[in-house]
LUMTISE-648070 format. One record per atom (N, C-alpha, C): residue in three letters; x, y, z. Coordinates in steps of 0.2 Angstrom, whole numbers, plus 5000, padded with zeros to 4 digits. Layout:
BEGIN
alaXYZ
...
***
This chain:
BEGIN
met510451015026
met510150965022
met510050985015
pro510250945010
pro510150965003
pro509350975001
ser509251024997
ser508551034995
ser508250974991
gly508650944987
gly508450884983
gly507950894978
his507850954976
his507350974971
his507650954964
leu507350914961
leu507550884954
leu507250924948
leu507650944945
leu507550984939
leu507450944933
ile506950964929
ile506750924923
ile506950954917
ser507250914912
ser507450944906
ser506850974902
pro506951034899
pro506351054895
pro506251024889
cys506650984887
cys506650944881
cys506050894881
leu505550914878
leu504950864878
leu504750854871
glu504650794869
glu504550774862
glu503850754861
glu503550784857
glu502850774855
glu502750704852
leu502150664855
leu502050604853
leu501950594846
gly502250544842
gly502050544835
gly502650564831
glu503150594834
glu503850614831
glu504250554831
pro504750554826
pro505150494825
pro505450464832
gly505350404832
gly505650364839
gly505050354844
cys504450374842
cys503950354846
cys503550294844
arg503350254849
arg503050194846
arg502250194845
tyr501950244847
tyr501250244847
tyr501050314844
glu500550304839
glu500250364836
glu499550374839
leu499450434842
leu498750444844
leu498450494839
gly498050474834
gly497750514829
gly497250564832
arg496750544837
arg496350584839
arg496650644843
ala497150624847
ala497550674852
ala497850724847
arg498050704842
arg498450754837
arg497950794834
glu497350774832
glu496850804828
glu496550854833
thr496450844839
thr496050884844
thr496550934848
gly497250924846
gly497750964850
gly497850954857
ser497650884859
ser497650864866
ser498450864867
pro498550894873
pro499250894875
pro499650834877
val499850794872
val500150734874
val500850734871
ile501350724877
ile501950734876
ile502350674879
arg502950664878
arg503450614881
arg503850654886
pro503950624892
pro504350654897
pro505050674895
gly505350724898
gly505950744897
gly506550694900
ile507150704899
ile507650664902
ile507750694909
his507750644914
his507850664921
his508550684922
pro508850734925
pro509550744925
pro509850694929
leu509650644933
leu509950594937
leu510050534932
ala509650534926
ala509750484921
ala510250494915
thr510550554916
thr511150574912
thr511850544914
pro512250534910
pro512950514912
pro513250554918
ala513150624918
ala513350664924
ala512950644930
gly512350634929
gly511850614935
gly512050544938
arg512150504933
arg512350434936
arg513050444940
glu513450474937
glu514150484941
glu514050514948
ala513550574948
ala513350604954
ala513050554959
leu512650514957
leu512350464961
leu512850414964
ala513350394960
ala513850344962
ala514250374967
leu514350444967
leu514750474972
leu514350484978
ala513750504978
ala513250514983
ala513150444987
ala513150394984
ala513050324987
ala513650304992
thr514150334991
thr514750324995
thr514650365002
gln514250415003
gln514150445008
gln513650415013
pro513950405020
pro513550365025
pro512950395027
asp512950465027
asp512350505029
asp512150555023
pro511750535018
pro511650585013
pro511350655015
asp511050655021
asp510650715023
asp511150755027
ser511750745029
ser512250785033
ser512550835029
leu512750885033
leu513150935030
leu513750925027
ala514150875030
ala514750845028
ala514650815021
ala514050775020
ala513950745013
ala513850805008
ala513550855010
ala513350905005
ala514050945003
thr514450955008
thr515050985006
thr515550945002
ala515550885003
ala515950824999
ala515650834992
met515050824992
met514750824985
met514950884981
arg514750944984
arg514851004980
arg515551024978
ser516050994982
ser516751004979
ser516850964972
gln516350924970
gln516550884964
gln515950884959
val515350914961
val514750914958
val514350974958
ala514051004953
ala513751064953
ala513151054959
pro513051114962
pro512651114968
pro511951074967
asp511551094962
asp510951074960
asp510950994960
leu511450974956
leu511450894955
leu511750864961
ala512150894965
ala512350864971
ala511750854976
ala511350904976
ala510850904981
ala510350854979
ala510150844972
ala509750794970
ala509950724970
ala510650714969
ala510950654970
ala510950624977
leu511050674982
leu511050654989
leu510350634991
thr509850674989
thr509150664991
thr508950594988
gln509150584982
gln508950524978
gln509250464982
ile509850464985
ile510150404988
ile509750394995
gly509550444998
gly509150435004
gly508450405002
leu508150424997
leu507550384994
leu507650314993
arg508250304990
arg508350234988
arg508450194994
arg508750214999
arg508850175005
arg508150165008
ala507750215008
ala507050205012
ala506650165007
ala506750165001
ala506350114996
ala506550044997
arg507050025000
arg507249955001
arg506749915005
arg506449955009
arg505949915013
arg505349895009
lys505149925004
lys504749904999
lys504949864993
leu505549884990
leu505749854984
leu506349814984
gly506649804990
gly507249764991
gly507849804987
asp508349754985
asp508849784982
asp508749814975
arg508249804972
arg507949844966
arg507949914966
ala507849934973
ala507850004974
ala508350044972
asp509050014973
asp509650044971
asp509750064964
gln509350034960
gln509350054952
gln508850094950
leu508350124954
leu507850154952
leu507850234954
leu507450274952
leu507450344954
leu506750344957
phe506750404962
phe506050414966
phe505950484967
thr505250504968
thr505150564971
thr504850544978
arg504850594982
arg504550584989
arg503850554989
thr503450594985
thr502750574985
thr502750504981
gly503050494976
gly503050424972
gly503250374976
leu503750374980
leu503950324984
leu503450304989
glu503150354992
glu502550344997
glu501950304994
gln501850324988
gln501250284985
gln501450224981
ala502050214980
ala502350154976
ala502050084980
ser501850044975
ser501649974978
ser502349934981
arg502249894986
arg502749854988
arg502949804982
ala503549774982
ala503649724976
ala503149674976
ala503049644981
ala502649584982
ala501949604979
val501649654981
val500949674979
val500949694972
ala501449734969
ala501449744962
ala501449674958
ser501849634960
ser501949564957
ser501249534957
his500849544963
his500149504963
his499749544958
his499749614957
his499349644952
his499549614945
ala500149614944
ala500349584937
ala500149514936
thr500149474941
thr499949404941
thr499149404939
arg498749444942
arg498049444940
arg497949464932
phe498349514930
phe498249534923
phe498449474919
val499049444920
val499249384916
val498749324916
ala498449314922
ala497949264922
ala497249274918
ser497149344918
ser496549364914
ser496549354906
gly497149344904
gly497249344897
gly497549394893
val497449454896
val497749514892
val498449514891
arg498649554885
arg499349554884
arg499549624884
arg499149674885
arg499349744885
arg498949774891
val499349814895
val499049864901
val499149934900
ile498649964901
ile498750044901
ile498750064909
asp499350084911
asp499350104918
asp499350184919
phe498750194921
phe498450264922
phe498750294929
gly499050344929
gly499350374935
gly499950324938
cys500450314934
cys500950264935
cys501450284940
gly501450344942
gly501950364947
gly502650354945
val503050334950
val503750314948
val503850254944
gly503350214943
gly503350154938
gly503450094941
thr503350084948
thr503450024951
thr502949964949
asp502349974948
asp501849934945
asp501949914938
ala502149974934
ala502349954927
ala502949914926
leu503449914931
leu503949874931
leu503749804932
ala503249794937
ala503049724938
ala502649694932
leu502249734929
leu501849714923
leu502349694917
val502849734916
val503349714911
val503749654913
asp503949644919
asp504249584922
asp503849524920
ala503249534920
ala502749474919
ala502649454912
gly502949504907
gly502849484900
gly502349524897
leu502049574900
leu501549614897
leu501749674894
glu501449694889
glu501549764885
glu501249814889
val501649874891
val501349924895
val501449994892
ile500950034893
ile500950104891
ile500750134898
ala501250174901
ala501150214907
ala501050284906
val500450304910
val500250374909
val500450414916
glu500650474915
glu500750514922
glu500650584920
ser500350614924
ser500150694923
ser500650734926
asp501050714930
asp501650764933
asp502250754930
pro502550814927
pro503150804923
pro503750774926
glu503850794933
glu504450764937
glu504350694937
thr503750674940
thr503650604941
thr503650564934
ala503350594929
ala503450554923
ala504150544920
ala504550594921
ala505250584920
ala505650534923
val505450534930
val505750474934
val505450404932
ala504850394930
ala504550334927
ala504950314921
gln505050364917
gln505350354910
gln506150324911
ala506350354917
ala507050334918
ala507050264921
asn506550244925
asn506550174928
asn506350124923
leu505950144918
leu505650094914
leu506150084907
gly506450134906
gly506950144900
gly506450124893
glu506750074890
glu506350054883
glu505849994884
arg505849974890
arg505349924892
arg504549934891
ala504450004892
ala503750024892
ala503750094889
glu503150114886
glu503150184884
glu502850234890
val503150284891
val502850324897
val502650394893
leu501950404894
leu501650464891
leu501550514897
leu501650584896
leu501450634900
leu500850664898
gly500350654901
gly499750684900
gly499150664904
asp498550694903
asp498050674907
asp497650604906
ala497550564911
ala497250504910
ala496650504906
val496150554909
val495550554906
val495550574898
glu496050614896
glu496050634889
glu496250584885
leu496850544888
leu497150494884
leu496750424883
ala496350414888
ala496050344889
ala495650334882
pro495250374879
pro494950354873
pro495350324868
glu495950354867
glu496450324862
glu496850264864
leu496950264871
leu497450204872
leu497050144874
leu496450144877
leu496050084878
leu495750064872
asp495749994870
asp495449954866
asp495249894869
val494849854865
val494449794868
val495049744871
ala495649744868
ala496149694870
ala496549724876
ala496449784878
ala496849814884
ala496549804890
gly496949794895
gly496849794902
gly497049874904
ala496649894910
ala496749954913
ala496949944920
phe497449984922
phe497649984929
phe497650064931
ala497450074937
ala497450154939
ala497650154947
asp497950204949
asp498150214956
asp498050294957
pro497350304958
pro497250374959
pro497650414965
ala497950464964
ala498150504970
ala497650524974
arg497750514981
arg497150524986
arg497450554992
arg497850604991
arg498050644997
arg497950714996
thr497750755001
thr497650825001
thr498050855006
gly497950925007
gly498350955013
gly498150935020
arg497450895020
arg497150875026
arg497350805028
gly497850765023
gly497950705024
gly497550655020
arg497450595022
arg497050545018
arg496350565018
thr496050555012
thr495350575011
thr495050525007
trp494350525008
trp493950485004
trp493350525000
arg493550585000
arg493050634996
arg493250624989
thr492650594985
thr492850584978
thr493050634974
glu492950704976
glu493150754972
glu493950764973
asp494250734977
asp494950744979
asp495350694976
leu495050644972
leu495450594969
leu495650614962
ser496250594960
ser496550614953
ser496950554950
pro496750524944
pro496150544941
pro495450544945
pro494950574942
pro494350574946
pro493950514947
trp493550514952
trp493150444953
trp492750424948
ser492450474944
ser492050454938
ser492450414933
phe493150434933
phe493550394927
phe493650324930
val493850324937
val493850254940
val493250214939
glu492650234940
glu492050204938
glu491950184931
ser492250224927
ser492150214920
ser492550144917
leu493150144921
leu493650084920
leu493350024922
leu493050024928
leu492749964931
leu492149944928
thr491749984926
thr491049964923
thr491149944916
ala491749964912
ala491849944905
ala491849864905
asp491849844898
asp491849774897
asp492649754896
arg493049764901
arg493749744901
arg494049734908
val494649704907
val494949684913
val495249754916
ser495049764922
ser495349824926
ser495449824933
gly496049854935
gly496149844942
gly496249924944
val496049934950
val496150004953
val496449994960
lys497050024962
lys497350024968
lys497050074973
leu496750064979
leu496550124983
leu496750104990
gly496750154995
gly496950135002
gly496450095004
pro496650045010
pro496249995013
pro495650025016
gly495650095018
gly495050115022
gly494550145017
leu494550125011
leu493950145006
leu493350125009
pro492850175010
pro492150155012
pro491850105008
his491550055010
his491150005006
his490650035002
arg490350085004
arg489850125000
arg490150144993
met490750154993
met491050184986
met491250124981
ile491150054984
ile491350004979
ile490749994974
pro490950004967
pro490350004962
pro490149934962
pro489449924960
pro489149854960
pro489449814955
gly489449754955
gly489849704951
gly490549694951
val490849734955
val491549734956
val491849694962
glu492449664961
glu492749634966
glu493149674970
ala493149674977
ala493549714981
ala494049674985
glu494649674984
glu495149634986
glu495649674991
trp495549654998
trp496049695003
trp496649645003
ile497249675003
ile497849645002
ile498249655009
gly498549605011
gly498949605017
gly499649575016
asp500149615019
asp500749595017
asp501249605023
his501549545026
his501949545032
his501549585037
gly500949565039
gly500449585044
gly500149655043
asp500349695038
asp500049755036
asp499549745031
thr498949785032
thr498449795027
thr498649845023
val498849835016
val499149895012
val498749925007
glu498149895005
glu497749924999
glu497149884999
val496649914995
val496149874993
val496149884985
gly496049824981
gly496049834974
gly495449814971
leu495149854967
leu494449844964
leu494649814957
trp494349764956
trp494449724950
trp493749714946
ser493849714939
ser493249704935
ser493449654929
gly493049624925
gly493249584919
gly493349524921
thr493749484916
thr493949414917
thr494349404923
gly494149354927
gly494549334933
gly494249374939
ala493849424939
ala493649464945
ala492949424947
leu492849424954
leu492249394957
leu491749444957
ala491249444954
ala490749504953
ala490449504960
asp490449564963
asp490249584970
asp490549554975
gly491149514974
gly491549484979
gly491949534984
arg492049504989
arg492349534994
arg492949484997
val493549504996
val494049454997
val494649485001
ala494949445006
ala495549455009
ala496149415006
thr496649445003
thr497149405001
thr497849425005
leu498049375008
leu498749385013
leu499249355009
leu499649395006
leu500249375002
leu500749335006
pro501049275003
pro500949264996
pro500449214994
asp500149174998
asp499649124995
asp499049114999
his498749165003
his498149145006
his497649195004
arg497049165002
arg496549204999
arg495849185002
leu495449235005
leu494849215009
leu494349255005
val493949215002
val493249234998
val492749245004
val492449305005
val492049315010
val491349295008
asp491049255013
asp490349235012
asp489949285015
arg489649335011
arg489249385014
arg488649375017
thr488349315017
thr487749295020
thr487849265027
met488449265029
met488549235035
met488249275041
pro487949255046
pro487649295051
pro488249315056
gln488149365060
gln488649385065
gln488749335070
leu489349325073
leu489549275078
leu489149295084
pro489049245089
pro488849265096
pro489349295100
val489049335105
val489549365109
val489649325116
gly490249315118
gly490449285124
gly491049305128
ala491149265133
ala491649285138
ala492449265135
val492849295139
val493549275136
val493649205138
gly493949165132
gly494149095134
gly494849085135
ser495149025133
ser495849015134
ser496349045128
val495949065123
val496349095117
val495949155114
ile496349205112
ile496049265109
ile496349265102
tyr495949285097
tyr496249295090
tyr496149365088
glu496649395085
glu496649465082
glu496649445074
pro496049455071
pro496049445064
pro496449495060
his496749475054
his497149515051
his496749575048
gly496949635047
gly496649695045
gly496249685039
ala496549645034
ala496249635028
ala495649595028
val495649545033
val495049505035
val494549555038
ile494749595042
ile494149635045
ile493949685040
arg494349715036
arg494049765030
arg493549725025
ala493749665024
ala493349625019
ala492749605021
gly492649605029
gly492049575031
gly492049505033
gly492649475034
gly492749405035
gly492749385042
ile492649425047
ile492749405054
ile492249345056
ser491649345053
ser491249285055
ser491449225052
gln491649225046
gln491849165043
gln492449135046
val492949185047
val493549155051
val493349125058
gly492849165062
gly492649145068
gly492349075068
val491949055063
val491648995063
val492148935062
asp492648945058
asp493248905056
asp493548885063
leu493648945067
leu494048935073
leu493548915079
gly492948905078
gly492448885084
gly492548945089
ala492549015087
ala492649065091
ala492049105091
arg492049155096
arg491449205098
arg491849275098
leu491349315097
leu491549385098
leu491649415106
leu492049455108
leu492049475114
leu491649535115
asp491449575110
asp490949625110
asp490649625103
pro490049645101
pro489749645094
pro490049695090
asp490449745092
asp490749795088
asp491549795088
ile491749745091
ile492549745092
ile492849675088
ala493349685085
ala493649635081
ala494149585085
tyr493949565091
tyr494349525094
tyr493849455095
leu494149395094
leu493849335094
leu494149295100
ser493749245103
ser493949205108
ser493649145108
ala494049095110
ala493849025110
ala494248985115
asp493948915116
asp494148885122
asp494748835119
glu494948825113
glu495448785111
glu495848825105
leu496448815104
leu496848845099
leu496848805093
arg496648835087
arg496648815080
arg497048855076
pro497548825072
pro497948865068
pro497648895062
thr497748965060
thr497448995055
thr497949055052
pro497949055046
pro498349115043
pro498049185043
tyr497349185045
tyr496949245045
tyr496949285052
ala497349265056
ala497249295063
ala497949285067
thr498149325071
thr498649305076
thr498349275082
ser498649235085
ser498449195091
ser498749215097
phe498349215103
phe498649235109
phe498349185114
glu498849155118
glu498649115123
glu498449155129
val497849145133
val497649195138
val497949165145
leu498349215148
leu498649195154
leu498249215160
asp497949275160
asp497649305166
asp497049355162
val496549355166
val496049415164
val495849455170
arg495849515170
arg495849565176
arg495349615174
pro494849635178
pro494449705176
pro494949755175
tyr494849795170
tyr495349845168
tyr495249905172
ser495849935175
ser495950005177
ser496550015177
glu496750085176
glu497450095175
glu497850085182
gln497550095188
gln497850075194
gln498050005195
asp497449965193
asp497649895193
asp498149865189
leu498249895183
leu498749875178
leu499449895180
arg499449965183
arg500149985186
arg500349935191
lys499849915196
lys500049865201
lys500249805199
trp499949775194
trp500049715192
trp500749715188
ala500949765184
ala501549775181
ala502149775186
arg502049815191
arg502549825197
arg502649755200
asp502149715202
asp502249655205
asp502549605201
gln502349615195
gln502749555190
gln503449575188
gly503649645189
gly504349655187
gly504349675180
ile503749705177
ile503749715170
ile504049775168
gly504549785163
gly504849835161
gly504649855154
thr504549805151
thr504249815143
thr503549785142
leu503149825140
leu502349805140
leu502149825133
glu501849775129
glu501549785123
glu500849795125
ile500549845123
ile499749855124
ile499449855118
lys498949815117
lys498449815112
lys497849825114
lys497449865111
lys496849885113
lys496349895107
arg495649885109
arg495149905105
arg494549915109
gly494149975107
gly493549985110
gly493550035116
leu494250045118
leu494350095124
leu494650155122
asp494450215125
asp494750285123
asp495350295127
leu495950265124
leu496550275127
leu497150275122
asp497650295123
asp498250295119
asp498750255122
pro498950195119
pro499350145122
pro500050175124
ala500350225120
ala500950255121
ala500950295127
val500450335128
val500250385134
val500150335140
leu499750285139
leu499650245145
leu500350215148
arg500750185143
arg501350155145
arg501750195149
lys501750265147
lys502250315151
lys501950325158
arg501250325158
arg500950335165
arg501050275170
leu501150215167
leu501250155171
leu501850155174
lys502350195172
lys503050195175
lys503350135176
leu503450095171
leu503650025171
leu504350025174
arg504449965178
arg505149955180
arg505249885180
gly505749865179
gly505849785179
gly506249755172
ser506449695173
ser506749665167
ser506249615163
arg505649605165
arg505249555161
arg504849605156
ser504649565151
ser504149585146
ser503549555146
ala502949585143
ala502349555144
ala501849595138
thr501349555136
thr500849585132
thr500149585135
val499849635135
val499049645137
val498649665132
ile498049635132
ile497549655127
ile496949695131
leu496849755130
leu496349795134
leu495649805129
thr495149775131
thr494549775127
thr493949775131
arg493349795128
arg492649785131
arg492449705130
thr492049685135
thr491849625135
thr491049625138
pro490649575138
pro489949575141
pro490049595148
gly490549585151
gly490649605159
gly490949665160
gly491149705155
gly491449765156
gly492249765153
ala492549815154
ala493249825151
ala493749775155
val494149745151
val494549695155
val495349715152
ser495749685156
ser496449675154
ser496649605153
val496849585148
val496949515147
val497649505146
val497949475150
val498749455149
val498849395145
val499149405139
val499249355134
val499949335132
arg500049285129
arg500649265126
arg500549245119
arg500949275115
arg500849275107
arg501049205105
val500649155102
val500749095100
val500749085093
gly500549125089
gly500549125082
gly500549185079
ser500849195073
ser500849255069
ser500749245061
arg500549295059
arg500449295052
arg501049295047
***
């Protein structure tokens, strides 16, 4: 497999030299390290030729592809091009066909916003009336691209040299990309007319984390953007603890194709102060009534609703439940049940076919008697792994089914269901 290490040109231009569009007086006076990213090797004519050649390889990770490339291209460039083609193909799930025109890093692709989500960010900035947005921690530039597509002027800041070079290649002349520290550059870049967008890096060697000291730019910088008198948006993972949401800020959880992909914190014009919102793209927005009491708890009815993760994170279960005439199956579990089906964009609906006390032995017998060979297992509130349980059931047969395993007032149950609605 090719190493895929992307080398960065050492040719870095100081900001303010001929050809730069922005002059940062204070940064120059204080000697702050403000520079433009170098030219990415794959953005050169030789790099583009290598990419075109790599794109013809059916499996860019194979030894055959590496051998074929190295017969025509320098080894480092061949490895980089093959890795890039693999990243582009993976990126299509987020960005569609546009991915084939962009460069990526592995980390940058992982953190990049989906196309629909980036477009939503841009729409919010346009609606607020700002004309310029400073994108702090721009990554490979997918959000910056959506901002310029929406007609906004964009300055993109990135602290990692390789990622900044990728962003520059992706944005071209459509936006200014600066290589530097967001905290140091912010005082010069932000003025009263500018909006701010930030996507703090939030991974450590331990995986996802919500320790504020592990965020970059730091949490103190994020808070300074959100408390300032300007339009600001901050993209964070959807598991953000509610205690970390600054006062006066709107928290908007975003759902896209059934996934809960982020929480955006928003301030300034257009933001709902202290609001909690679940937005399901493209066009459903639930503003949560935080004064609503918790739903009553009751037995399984003829319908079970599974609220979207964005609704759950935003605290909108009670509000959705009232609209559906539903009750909780357990005070701490996000399943709703009702005696009649009502359509909703905010939950997946299941018709209840059978309710059985849960035990692994009973579920195995039921699956065998019904000839179930494919079983979707959904569960909440029970300490089990559906994949492990599915193997232990030793399924045989040609039929498929779905079961929901959950706690109820009468104990743990297996609910055989049929999906009748989807988000």
